[in-house]
C-alpha positions as CSV (number, residue, x, y, z in Angstrom):
1,M,15.7,14.6,-10.2
2,S,13.3,17.3,-11.3
3,Q,11.1,19.0,-8.8
4,A,8.0,17.5,-10.4
5,L,9.3,14.0,-10.0
6,H,10.4,14.7,-6.5
7,K,6.9,16.0,-5.6
8,I,5.2,13.0,-7.2
9,S,7.6,10.7,-5.4
10,R,6.8,12.2,-2.0
11,E,3.1,12.0,-2.7
12,L,3.4,8.4,-3.8
13,R,5.2,7.4,-0.6
14,S,2.6,9.2,1.4
15,A,-0.3,7.5,-0.4
16,L,1.2,4.1,0.1
17,L,1.9,4.7,3.7
18,G,-1.7,5.9,4.1
19,A,-3.0,2.8,2.3
20,D,-4.6,5.0,-0.4
21,H,-4.2,2.5,-3.2
22,V,-6.3,4.4,-5.8
23,L,-4.2,7.5,-5.3
24,A,-1.0,5.5,-5.4
25,N,-2.0,3.9,-8.7
26,R,-2.7,7.3,-10.2
27,L,0.6,8.7,-8.9
28,V,2.6,5.7,-10.3
29,S,1.2,6.6,-13.7
30,E,2.0,10.3,-13.3
31,Y,5.5,9.4,-12.1
32,T,6.3,7.2,-15.0
33,D,4.9,9.7,-17.5
34,A,7.0,12.5,-15.9
35,L,10.0,10.3,-15.8
36,R,9.7,9.3,-19.5
37,E,9.2,13.0,-20.5
38,L,12.3,14.1,-18.5
39,W,14.4,11.2,-19.8
40,E,13.5,11.8,-23.4
41,S,14.3,15.5,-23.1
42,M,17.8,14.8,-21.8
43,P,20.8,14.6,-24.2
44,E,22.4,11.2,-24.6
45,S,25.5,12.5,-22.8
46,E,23.5,13.4,-19.7
47,R,21.6,10.1,-19.6
48,A,24.8,8.1,-19.3
49,A,25.8,10.0,-16.0
50,S,22.3,10.4,-14.7
51,S,21.2,9.1,-11.3
52,I,17.5,9.1,-12.4
53,P,17.4,5.3,-13.3
54,R,18.8,4.4,-9.9
55,E,16.4,6.7,-8.0
56,A,13.4,5.5,-10.0
57,R,14.3,1.9,-9.4
58,E,14.7,2.6,-5.7
59,L,11.3,4.3,-5.5
60,L,9.5,1.6,-7.4
61,T,11.2,-1.2,-5.5
62,W,10.2,0.5,-2.2
63,A,6.6,1.0,-3.6
64,R,6.4,-2.7,-4.5
65,D,7.8,-3.8,-1.1
66,M,5.4,-1.5,0.7
67,T,2.5,-2.8,-1.3
68,V,3.4,-6.4,-0.3
69,V,3.7,-5.4,3.4
70,R,0.3,-3.5,3.3
71,R,-1.3,-6.6,1.7
72,A,0.0,-8.8,4.4
73,I,-1.2,-6.4,7.1
74,D,-4.6,-6.2,5.5
75,A,-4.8,-10.0,5.2
76,A,-4.0,-10.4,8.9
77,Q,-6.6,-7.9,9.9
78,L,-9.2,-9.6,7.6
79,A,-8.4,-12.9,9.3
80,V,-9.0,-11.4,12.7
81,V,-12.4,-9.9,11.5
82,Q,-13.4,-13.2,10.0
83,K,-12.5,-15.1,13.2
84,A,-14.4,-12.6,15.3
85,S,-17.4,-12.9,13.0
86,R,-17.4,-16.7,13.2
87,Y,-17.1,-16.5,17.0
88,S,-20.0,-14.1,17.2
89,A,-22.1,-16.2,14.9
90,A,-21.4,-19.3,17.0
91,R,-22.3,-17.4,20.2
92,S,-25.6,-16.2,18.8
93,T,-26.7,-19.7,18.0
94,E,-26.0,-21.1,21.5
95,T,-28.9,-21.6,23.8
96,P,-28.8,-19.1,26.6
97,R,-27.7,-20.6,29.9
98,P,-29.5,-19.4,33.1
99,A,-27.4,-17.1,35.2
100,V,-28.3,-18.9,38.4
101,Q,-28.8,-22.6,38.6
102,F,-31.0,-24.2,41.3
103,R,-30.5,-27.6,42.7
104,G,-33.4,-29.5,43.9
């Protein structure tokens, strides 16, 4: 794999792990462009023995899987925030109870 592809690959993994989806989207485009350029510059004989397709498939499969995991994590966190918000709203509409009750 070329140094440029390797660098973009590392940056893409870092962006996904850091949940920077905007950067990750840009890096996927850069990666595919660099990959296409490298592949088209290779002679047919090198393409047949190249590990580039396997490496690219592994990276993009990992990126897809990581995106699915991050979405699940984000959805779980959103559910917690929504539940806390509903609880807070319900508590704010309750009538306050006196701290001390007197019996007469």
